[in-house]
N, C-alpha and C positions, 0 to 999 in steps of 0.2 A: 305243220302247226294246226291245232284244232281251232274251232271258232271261239270268239269271245262270248261271254254270257249274253251281252247285248245283241250281238249278231245272231246268236242261236234263237233268242226269243223273237226278235224281229222277223227272222225268216219263217219261223213257225207260224207267226201271226199273219204272214203273207201266204199261208198254205203251201209252204215249201219244206222239203226234207232238210234235216239237220244232222250233224255228226252223231250226236246222242240226243235223247229227248231232253228238251228244256225242263229244268226242275225248279220248283218253288216250294217253300214251306207254307205258303198261303197264310192261314191264320196262326201258324206257328205251333208250338208245343206248350202244354200246360206246365206250370212250374214243377209239380211233382214228377212229371215225365222227364223233364230236363234233369232233375236231380238224379233220377235212376240212370239216365244215360251218362251223366258225368261220372258216376261211380263205375259204370260198366267200362268206360274208356280210361278209367284211372286218372281223372282230373279232379282237382281238389274242390271245385265249386262250380255252380252254374255260371258265374261270371267268367271263369276260365274256359267254359265250354262255348260261350257265345261266339267267339271269333271263328270257331270251326263250323258252327251251324251257318253262319253268314257265308263262309267260304264256298259251301256247296250249293248255295242258292243263286240262281241266275238273275234274280230280281232283288231290288232293295227299295225300301220305303223312304220317303222324304216328306217333310211338312214345313209349312211356314211357322214362324214363332208367334205365339199368342201374346198380344199386348192389350187385350181388352179389359173390361171391368173385373176386379179381383173376385167379386161374388159369383162370377161365372168361370167355369173351367178350372175349378180348384176345390180343395177339400174343406168341408164345413167342420169336420172332425177327423180323427184318425181313421175312421171306417166309412165315412160318408163324403162323397164328392158331388158337386153340381157341375153339369156340363154346360156348354155354351147356349143350349136351348132352355136352360133352367130346370132340367130333369135331374133328379137326385138318384144316385146309385150307391147302394150300400154294400160294402165289402163283407163277404162271408168267409169265415175261416174254413180252410180245407187242407188239412195236413200242414206241410211246410209252405204250401202255396196259398192260393185263394182265388175267389172269383167274385164278380159283382152281380147284384140283382137290382132291378129297377125298384126304387123306393117311392112309388106314387107317381101320378100323372098330373102336372100342374094345371092343365086345362080340361080336366075331366068334367067339370061342372058347367062349362060355358054353354050358351045356347044361341049366341048371335055373332055375326061378323064384327060388330062393334066391340064386344068383349074380347075377341081375339086381337083386334087392332090395339087394344089398350095394353096388351101384354108385350114385354120387352123381348123382341127377337134379336138375334145376333146381327152384326154388320160385317161386311167384308173389311171394313176399316179396323176391325179388332185383331188383325194379323199383320205382321211385318214380313213382307215377301222378299226383302232385299238380300237375305242370306241364303236363298234357295240355291243359287248357282255355286256358292262356296261349299255348301253342304254336299251337293252332287259331285263336285270336284274331289272332295275328300273320299267319298264312296268309291269313285272311279280310279283313285290313285293306286289301288291294289288290283285293278283290272275292271274294265267297263262292265257295268250291270245294266239291265233294263230297269229304269227308274219308274216307280209307281207312286201315286199320291191319291188320297181319298178324303172323305167318303161322300159321294153324292147320293145319299139314301133319302129320297124325297118323301115318298109315302110313309116309310118307316119312321122318319123324323116326326111327322104329324102323329103317328101312332104312339110314339114315346110321350109326346106332350099330352095327348088326349086319351090314350088307352085303346087297346085293340078292340075291346068289345064295343066301346062307343063309336069307333071309326067304322066298324062293320055295320052298325046300325045307321050311322050317318049316310052310308051309301044309299039307303032306301028311304030314310025319313028326313034327312037334312042334307041333301046333296049340294045345295048352294053353299052352305058353311064349309063342307069338305073341300069343294073346289076353291073357295076363297083361301083356305089354309094352304092348300097345295100350291096355289099361285104365289103366295108370299114366300114359301119355303123354296120353290123353284127359283124365284128372283134372287134369293140369297145365294144359292149355289151357282147360278150363272155369274153373279158378280164375283164370288170368291174364286171360281176356277178361271175366269177371264183374267183376274189379277195374277193368279198363280202362273198360268201358262205364258202370259206376257213377260213376267219377271224371269221365268226359267229359260226363255229364249231357245226353245227347241230341245232342251235337255231332258224333258220328261217324255216317257214312252207310253205310259198306261195311266188312265184315270179310273179309279175304282169307284163304281156306283153300286147301289144295292136297293132291294126292297124284297124282303122274304115273302114269297107268294105261295109256297107249298107246305103241306103237311106230309106225313109219311105215306098217305094214301091218295093225295090229289091236291088240287088247288084250294086255297082257303077262301077264294071268291070266284065268281063266274068269269069266263072269258070276256063277257060283255062288260063287266065291271072293270076288268083290267084294261080293256079298250077305252073306257071312259076316264078312269081315275089314275091310271099308271102310265100307259103308253104315251099320251100326248105330252105330258110334262117331261118325261125322259127324252122324247124325240126332240123337244126344244133344247134341252140341255146338251144332248148328244150332237146336235148341229153346231153348237158353239165349240164343243170339244174337238170335233172333227175339223173345224176351221183352223185349228192349231196343229193338225197332223198327228194327233195322238189316237191310240186305240182305246175303246171303251170296254172295260171289264165290268160285268154286271153279276152281282152275287145274289143267289137265292138258294136257300136250303129246300129240301123236300122234292116231291114229285111234281115237276113243272113242265113235263113234255108238252102239255096242251098250250103252254104259253110261249114256247120257243119261237114260233113264227112271228108272233106279235113283237117279241123282243128284237128279232132280226129287222122287222119292218120299221121299228123306231130307232134303228141305228146301233144296236149293241153289236160289238165285234167279238166278245168273248163271254161265254156263259161259265160262271164260276160256282164251285162247290161240288156239284155232281154227286149226289147220293144215289148210287146205283142199286142199292138194296130197297129203294122205295118203288112204288107202283109206276110202271110205264117208263122207267129210266134205264133201259138196256142200252149200253154204250154203242153196240154195233148198230142197233136201230137208229139211235140219235145221229150217229155219223152218216148213215145212209140217207136219212131224211133231211138233215139240216147241215151236213158237213161242208157243203159248198158255200153256205151263207153265214156260218158262224164258227168260231173256234171254241175250244173247250179248255178248262183249267180245273184240276182237282181229281177226285174220283177214288183215290186209294182209301178204302173204308176205315174210318176211325170208330165205327160202331161195331164192326165185326172182325174183319181180317186182321187189322193191326193189333187189336186188343186180344182176340181169342184164337187167332189162327197160328199155324206153325210158320217157321221162317220160310219153308218151301211154299206154303200157301201165299205168303206175302210176295215172294219173288214171282210166283205164277201170276198173281193179280197185276203186278206192275208190268210184266211182260205182255199180258193180255191187253191192258189198257194202252200201252205204248204201241202195240201192233194194230189195234183196232182204231182208236181215236187218233193215233199219231200217223197213220198211213197217209202219205202225201202231205204231211205237215198239219198244222191247225190244232196242236195240243201241247199244253204245258202240264207235265206230270206234277201232282201235288197231293197231299192228304185232302180228304173231302172237307175237313174242318180242323179245328184245333186237335192236336194229338192228345188223347185223354190220359189222365192220371191212371196208373196201373198198366199202361201199355208196356209190354216187355221191351227193354232196350235192344234185345237181339232182333226183334221184329223191325225196329226203326233202322238198324244197321242193314238188315236184309233188304228193306225198301231202297236204301241208298245204293247198296251194291248192285241191285237189279237195274237201277237207274244210271249206272255207270259212274257213281260218286263214291268217294271214300272219306270217312271222317278220320283224319290223320292220327289222332291219339290211339286208336285201337291197335 
């Protein structure tokens, strides 16, 4: 008998070998890519495809039920929604699917801590945690999965409310305000995840956190700024998460090799996304330098190989990543980000086949 999905992921995150590489969809597939794949495997719709996509994933997402104010976490109109932080997102048409873009930053104009404190932040009381175990039981009824919940994106949340340009200036000209905002957001996430993990009673394996730190060519802020404005707050959150026995997965796009040690030092267990075609992100080098201290998730290129490569190139990349990052455990194979519209379905199938997975309708 092979390992269960949960066993496979847990062993990998303990830096141990598994029967086959753990696989996750990560950020998933764009709707147009799903449509193409559904047609390729002769299924009538994306809805009919979804169970097959879930079946090959060793992980599954769960979340608490929102019970907060209706003006937050809902749609203002057919194309605009407001999230729990009061940030508006506008739906953009994209073929049969779509995507969202931020529609302004509600705190872009504030200048003081008092103005920030006058703004309505979400509360952990806005969620009902009582259904979490029932949801996990339903997921596991078809075979145990590694259960993930998110998102603890502290710096990124402040960026959404205030705007990236303002935040990068705040680092130098208004650091007290930035620290004040980060403190309040961290307090929310600590309260939220404390309630989540207490209610789940050990059934959650991974907490997903994030703060995009990289561009295609390097970090978007100095290592010193990361040490002051990112690491301390995540260290505090991670200490709470580790007290419940979960692993911390941290997402960042881009070239982040210069930040990996700082992430390890603040308690990150898994570095997620892994854009290996950006500067300084060679997987063999990352494994050699940091593999004893951190695990990896992602890496199959959604910018190049999956979109423009041959099926053989996709298979070769999967085998290369599994052989380098997965040596001795410590790796969950996944696309580097959302599988893009226009990705040939044959390449998606080649990725799954090389990972030891089969989408049954084919």
